[in-house]
C-alpha positions as a Markdown table, in Angstrom:
| # | Residue | x | y | z |
|---|---|---|---|---|
| 1 | Unk | 115.7 | 126.2 | 97.1 |
| 2 | Unk | 116.7 | 125.9 | 100.7 |
| 3 | Unk | 113.3 | 125.4 | 102.0 |
| 4 | Unk | 112.6 | 122.8 | 99.4 |
| 5 | Unk | 115.7 | 120.8 | 100.4 |
| 6 | Unk | 114.8 | 121.0 | 104.0 |
| 7 | Unk | 111.3 | 119.8 | 103.2 |
| 8 | Unk | 112.7 | 116.8 | 101.3 |
| 9 | Unk | 115.1 | 116.2 | 104.0 |
| 10 | Unk | 112.4 | 115.9 | 106.8 |
| 11 | Unk | 110.2 | 113.8 | 104.6 |
| 12 | Unk | 112.9 | 111.3 | 104.0 |
| 13 | Unk | 113.9 | 111.2 | 107.7 |
| 14 | Unk | 110.1 | 111.0 | 108.8 |
| 15 | Unk | 109.4 | 108.2 | 106.2 |
| 16 | Unk | 112.3 | 106.3 | 107.2 |
| 17 | Unk | 111.5 | 106.3 | 111.0 |
| 18 | Unk | 108.0 | 105.4 | 109.9 |
| 19 | Unk | 109.2 | 102.3 | 108.0 |
| 20 | Unk | 111.1 | 101.2 | 111.1 |
| 21 | Unk | 108.2 | 101.2 | 113.4 |
| 22 | Unk | 105.5 | 100.3 | 110.9 |
| 23 | Unk | 105.8 | 96.6 | 111.2 |
| 24 | Unk | 105.7 | 96.8 | 114.9 |
| 25 | Unk | 102.1 | 98.5 | 114.8 |
| 26 | Unk | 98.9 | 96.4 | 114.8 |
| 27 | Unk | 96.8 | 96.7 | 111.7 |
| 28 | Unk | 93.9 | 98.4 | 113.8 |
| 29 | Unk | 96.3 | 101.2 | 114.8 |
| 30 | Unk | 97.6 | 101.7 | 111.3 |
| 31 | Unk | 94.1 | 102.0 | 110.1 |
| 32 | Unk | 93.3 | 104.6 | 113.0 |
| 33 | Unk | 96.4 | 106.7 | 112.1 |
| 34 | Unk | 95.0 | 106.9 | 108.5 |
| 35 | Unk | 91.6 | 107.8 | 109.7 |
| 36 | Unk | 93.2 | 110.6 | 112.0 |
| 37 | Unk | 95.4 | 112.0 | 108.9 |
| 38 | Unk | 92.0 | 111.9 | 106.9 |
| 39 | Unk | 90.3 | 114.1 | 109.5 |
| 40 | Unk | 93.2 | 116.6 | 109.6 |
| 41 | Unk | 93.4 | 116.8 | 105.8 |
| 42 | Unk | 89.6 | 117.5 | 105.8 |
| 43 | Unk | 90.0 | 120.2 | 108.2 |
| 44 | Unk | 93.0 | 121.8 | 106.5 |
| 45 | Unk | 90.9 | 121.6 | 103.1 |
| 46 | Unk | 87.8 | 123.3 | 104.6 |
| 47 | Unk | 90.0 | 126.0 | 106.3 |
| 48 | Unk | 91.9 | 126.7 | 102.9 |
| 49 | Unk | 88.7 | 126.8 | 100.7 |
| 50 | Unk | 87.3 | 129.6 | 102.7 |
| 51 | Unk | 90.2 | 131.8 | 101.2 |
| 52 | Unk | 88.2 | 132.5 | 98.1 |
| 53 | Unk | 86.5 | 135.5 | 97.6 |
| 54 | Unk | 84.1 | 134.2 | 94.9 |
| 55 | Unk | 83.2 | 130.5 | 94.8 |
| 56 | Unk | 82.7 | 130.6 | 91.0 |
| 57 | Unk | 86.4 | 130.8 | 90.6 |
| 58 | Unk | 87.3 | 127.6 | 92.4 |
| 59 | Unk | 84.3 | 126.1 | 90.5 |
| 60 | Unk | 85.3 | 126.8 | 87.3 |
| 61 | Unk | 88.8 | 125.9 | 87.9 |
| 62 | Unk | 87.8 | 122.5 | 89.3 |
| 63 | Unk | 85.4 | 121.8 | 86.4 |
| 64 | Unk | 87.5 | 122.8 | 83.6 |
| 65 | Unk | 90.8 | 121.5 | 85.6 |
| 66 | Unk | 89.3 | 118.0 | 85.8 |
| 67 | Unk | 88.2 | 117.7 | 82.2 |
| 68 | Unk | 91.8 | 118.6 | 81.2 |
| 69 | Unk | 93.1 | 116.2 | 83.9 |
| 70 | Unk | 90.8 | 113.3 | 82.8 |
| 71 | Unk | 91.8 | 113.8 | 79.2 |
| 72 | Unk | 95.4 | 113.7 | 80.0 |
| 73 | Unk | 94.7 | 110.8 | 82.4 |
| 74 | Unk | 97.2 | 112.5 | 85.0 |
| 75 | Unk | 95.9 | 109.8 | 87.7 |
| 76 | Unk | 97.1 | 107.0 | 85.4 |
| 77 | Unk | 100.4 | 108.8 | 84.7 |
| 78 | Unk | 101.0 | 109.2 | 88.4 |
| 79 | Unk | 100.3 | 105.5 | 89.1 |
| 80 | Unk | 102.6 | 104.5 | 86.2 |
| 81 | Unk | 105.6 | 106.7 | 87.8 |
| 82 | Unk | 104.8 | 104.9 | 91.1 |
| 83 | Unk | 104.6 | 101.5 | 89.4 |
| 84 | Unk | 108.0 | 102.2 | 87.6 |
| 85 | Unk | 109.5 | 103.3 | 90.8 |
| 86 | Unk | 108.2 | 100.2 | 92.7 |
| 87 | Unk | 109.6 | 97.7 | 90.1 |
| 88 | Unk | 113.0 | 99.4 | 90.1 |
| 89 | Unk | 113.1 | 99.2 | 93.8 |
| 90 | Unk | 111.7 | 95.6 | 94.0 |
| 91 | Unk | 114.1 | 94.4 | 91.4 |
| 92 | Unk | 117.0 | 95.3 | 93.9 |
| 93 | Unk | 115.4 | 94.1 | 97.0 |
| 94 | Unk | 112.8 | 91.6 | 96.5 |
| 95 | Unk | 113.9 | 87.9 | 96.7 |
| 96 | Unk | 110.6 | 86.2 | 95.4 |
| 97 | Unk | 107.5 | 87.0 | 93.7 |
| 98 | Unk | 105.2 | 86.3 | 96.5 |
| 99 | Unk | 102.8 | 89.3 | 97.2 |
| 100 | Unk | 104.0 | 91.1 | 94.1 |
| 101 | Unk | 100.5 | 92.5 | 93.3 |
| 102 | Unk | 99.6 | 93.6 | 96.7 |
| 103 | Unk | 103.0 | 95.1 | 97.4 |
| 104 | Unk | 102.8 | 97.1 | 94.1 |
| 105 | Unk | 99.2 | 98.4 | 95.0 |
| 106 | Unk | 100.5 | 99.5 | 98.5 |
| 107 | Unk | 103.6 | 101.1 | 97.2 |
| 108 | Unk | 101.4 | 103.0 | 94.6 |
| 109 | Unk | 98.9 | 104.1 | 97.1 |
| 110 | Unk | 101.5 | 105.2 | 99.5 |
| 111 | Unk | 103.4 | 107.3 | 96.8 |
| 112 | Unk | 100.3 | 108.7 | 95.4 |
| 113 | Unk | 98.7 | 109.7 | 98.5 |
| 114 | Unk | 101.8 | 111.3 | 100.2 |
| 115 | Unk | 102.9 | 113.2 | 97.1 |
| 116 | Unk | 99.2 | 114.6 | 96.9 |
| 117 | Unk | 99.4 | 115.6 | 100.6 |
| 118 | Unk | 102.8 | 117.0 | 100.6 |
| 119 | Unk | 102.3 | 119.0 | 97.3 |
| 120 | Unk | 98.8 | 120.4 | 97.1 |
| 121 | Unk | 98.6 | 122.6 | 100.2 |
| 122 | Unk | 99.0 | 126.3 | 100.2 |
| 123 | Unk | 102.3 | 126.3 | 101.9 |
| 124 | Unk | 103.6 | 124.4 | 98.9 |
| 125 | Unk | 102.9 | 127.2 | 96.6 |
| 126 | Unk | 103.3 | 130.4 | 98.5 |
| 127 | Unk | 106.3 | 129.1 | 100.5 |
| 128 | Unk | 108.0 | 127.7 | 97.3 |
| 129 | Unk | 107.4 | 130.7 | 95.2 |
| 130 | Unk | 108.5 | 133.2 | 97.9 |
| 131 | Unk | 111.5 | 131.1 | 98.5 |
| 132 | Unk | 112.5 | 131.2 | 94.9 |
| 133 | Unk | 112.1 | 135.0 | 95.0 |
| 134 | Unk | 114.7 | 135.1 | 97.9 |
| 135 | Unk | 112.2 | 136.3 | 100.5 |
| 136 | Unk | 112.8 | 135.1 | 104.2 |
| 137 | Unk | 109.1 | 134.4 | 104.7 |
| 138 | Unk | 109.2 | 131.8 | 102.0 |
| 139 | Unk | 111.8 | 129.8 | 103.9 |
| 140 | Unk | 110.0 | 130.3 | 107.0 |
| 141 | Unk | 106.9 | 128.9 | 105.6 |
| 142 | Unk | 108.7 | 125.9 | 104.2 |
| 143 | Unk | 110.3 | 125.3 | 107.4 |
| 144 | Unk | 107.0 | 125.1 | 109.2 |
| 145 | Unk | 105.8 | 122.8 | 106.3 |
| 146 | Unk | 108.8 | 120.6 | 106.8 |
| 147 | Unk | 107.9 | 120.0 | 110.5 |
| 148 | Unk | 104.4 | 119.1 | 109.6 |
| 149 | Unk | 105.3 | 116.9 | 106.6 |
| 150 | Unk | 108.0 | 115.2 | 108.6 |
| 151 | Unk | 105.3 | 113.9 | 111.2 |
| 152 | Unk | 102.7 | 113.1 | 108.4 |
| 153 | Unk | 105.4 | 111.1 | 106.5 |
| 154 | Unk | 106.3 | 109.1 | 109.5 |
| 155 | Unk | 102.7 | 108.2 | 110.0 |
| 156 | Unk | 101.9 | 107.6 | 106.3 |
| 157 | Unk | 105.0 | 105.4 | 105.9 |
| 158 | Unk | 104.1 | 103.3 | 109.1 |
| 159 | Unk | 100.8 | 102.6 | 107.4 |
| 160 | Unk | 101.3 | 102.7 | 103.7 |
| 161 | Unk | 104.8 | 101.5 | 103.3 |
| 162 | Unk | 107.9 | 102.5 | 101.3 |
| 163 | Unk | 105.9 | 104.2 | 98.6 |
| 164 | Unk | 105.7 | 107.2 | 100.7 |
| 165 | Unk | 109.6 | 107.4 | 101.0 |
| 166 | Unk | 109.7 | 108.0 | 97.2 |
| 167 | Unk | 107.2 | 110.8 | 97.5 |
| 168 | Unk | 110.3 | 113.1 | 98.4 |
| 169 | Unk | 110.8 | 113.0 | 94.6 |
| 170 | Unk | 107.6 | 114.7 | 94.3 |
| 171 | Unk | 108.5 | 117.2 | 96.7 |
| 172 | Unk | 111.8 | 118.1 | 95.1 |
| 173 | Unk | 110.5 | 118.2 | 91.6 |
| 174 | Unk | 107.1 | 120.1 | 92.1 |
| 175 | Unk | 108.5 | 122.4 | 95.0 |
| 176 | Unk | 111.6 | 123.1 | 93.1 |
| 177 | Unk | 109.7 | 123.9 | 90.0 |
| 178 | Unk | 107.7 | 126.4 | 92.0 |
| 179 | Unk | 110.7 | 128.0 | 93.4 |
| 180 | Unk | 112.1 | 128.3 | 89.9 |
| 181 | Unk | 108.6 | 129.9 | 88.7 |
| 182 | Unk | 108.8 | 132.2 | 91.9 |
| 183 | Unk | 112.4 | 133.5 | 90.8 |
| 184 | Unk | 111.1 | 134.4 | 87.1 |
| 185 | Unk | 107.4 | 135.3 | 87.5 |
| 186 | Unk | 106.4 | 135.2 | 91.2 |
| 187 | Unk | 106.4 | 139.0 | 91.4 |
| 188 | Unk | 103.3 | 138.9 | 89.0 |
| 189 | Unk | 101.3 | 136.6 | 91.4 |
| 190 | Unk | 98.7 | 138.9 | 93.0 |
| 191 | Unk | 97.1 | 138.3 | 96.4 |
| 192 | Unk | 93.8 | 137.3 | 94.8 |
| 193 | Unk | 95.5 | 135.0 | 92.5 |
| 194 | Unk | 97.2 | 133.2 | 95.6 |
| 195 | Unk | 94.0 | 133.2 | 97.4 |
| 196 | Unk | 91.9 | 131.5 | 94.7 |
| 197 | Unk | 94.7 | 129.0 | 94.2 |
| 198 | Unk | 94.7 | 128.3 | 98.0 |
| 199 | Unk | 90.9 | 127.9 | 97.9 |
| 200 | Unk | 91.1 | 125.6 | 94.8 |
| 201 | Unk | 93.8 | 123.5 | 96.7 |
| 202 | Unk | 91.6 | 123.4 | 99.7 |
| 203 | Unk | 88.9 | 121.6 | 97.8 |
| 204 | Unk | 91.2 | 119.1 | 96.4 |
| 205 | Unk | 92.5 | 118.4 | 99.9 |
| 206 | Unk | 89.0 | 117.7 | 100.9 |
| 207 | Unk | 88.6 | 115.2 | 98.2 |
| 208 | Unk | 91.8 | 113.5 | 99.3 |
| 209 | Unk | 90.4 | 113.5 | 102.9 |
| 210 | Unk | 87.5 | 111.4 | 101.5 |
| 211 | Unk | 89.9 | 109.0 | 100.1 |
| 212 | Unk | 91.8 | 108.7 | 103.3 |
| 213 | Unk | 88.6 | 108.1 | 105.2 |
| 214 | Unk | 87.5 | 105.5 | 102.5 |
| 215 | Unk | 84.3 | 107.5 | 102.1 |
| 216 | Unk | 84.9 | 108.0 | 98.3 |
| 217 | Unk | 87.6 | 107.6 | 95.9 |
| 218 | Unk | 87.7 | 110.4 | 93.4 |
| 219 | Unk | 90.7 | 110.6 | 91.0 |
| 220 | Unk | 92.4 | 113.5 | 92.7 |
| 221 | Unk | 95.3 | 113.6 | 90.6 |
| 222 | Unk | 93.0 | 114.6 | 87.6 |
| 223 | Unk | 91.9 | 117.9 | 89.4 |
| 224 | Unk | 95.5 | 119.2 | 89.7 |
| 225 | Unk | 95.1 | 121.5 | 86.6 |
| 226 | Unk | 92.7 | 123.4 | 88.5 |
| 227 | Unk | 95.5 | 124.9 | 90.6 |
| 228 | Unk | 97.0 | 126.4 | 87.5 |
| 229 | Unk | 93.8 | 127.6 | 86.2 |
| 230 | Unk | 92.5 | 129.3 | 89.5 |
| 231 | Unk | 95.1 | 132.3 | 89.2 |
| 232 | Unk | 94.8 | 132.3 | 85.4 |
| 233 | Unk | 91.2 | 133.0 | 85.7 |
| 234 | Unk | 91.8 | 135.8 | 88.3 |
| 235 | Unk | 94.3 | 137.4 | 85.8 |
| 236 | Unk | 92.1 | 137.3 | 82.9 |
| 237 | Unk | 89.0 | 138.7 | 84.8 |
| 238 | Unk | 91.6 | 141.7 | 86.0 |
| 239 | Unk | 92.6 | 142.2 | 82.4 |
| 240 | Unk | 88.9 | 142.2 | 81.1 |
| 241 | Unk | 87.9 | 144.6 | 84.0 |
| 242 | Unk | 85.7 | 142.0 | 85.7 |
| 243 | Unk | 85.1 | 142.7 | 89.2 |
| 244 | Unk | 85.6 | 139.1 | 90.7 |
| 245 | Unk | 84.6 | 140.3 | 94.2 |
| 246 | Unk | 81.3 | 142.1 | 93.6 |
| 247 | Unk | 80.7 | 142.5 | 97.4 |
| 248 | Unk | 83.9 | 144.5 | 98.0 |
């Protein structure tokens, strides 16, 4: 859990610094910062998606996963959580109701976007599970992720506001949960399972990049079950004796 706590701390510090400088940045600079983050997110997504050894696996994971996500309306649940946090926060700090709708929408956008960026990448899964297994490499990976997330949270908070600060709750809960899973069952995760999970996460990050670039607005949260399905498909194929990498 040490790596997760470090990651949460850097997000907290980065977001706080971003909030301090955010109001001092012109709107055009804030817009350009988000565009830059979108381009980097696309790059990371494309790079991670190439980890797959068989494109059918992330394809099946995404299609089945998004059906599950749409049925569960995960996007709505995440937005409701963000809305609840915003309402609790605003109840303590807002002195009037002016701009309530705009403030709420900005808070939700900041919380959801930052939470997805910080919690979907491969370092989240590999690092957190290995950290939970007590491996030094896991902490090292999360330390690298912490530095990256610290700078990203600063840029996000400067442009999207205080909702980004609350994404630290997502980092703690998701990475903490993965660390717990790693301490119990991480030993059963094979390299192909981790690779396909990484590739599937890369495709989800590409979708998030499209959102940041304002090209398309897919309901990214509804694709998250695909991250669980990818390693399951690999494990089931192995049990059935199906060769998922026919070219090897």
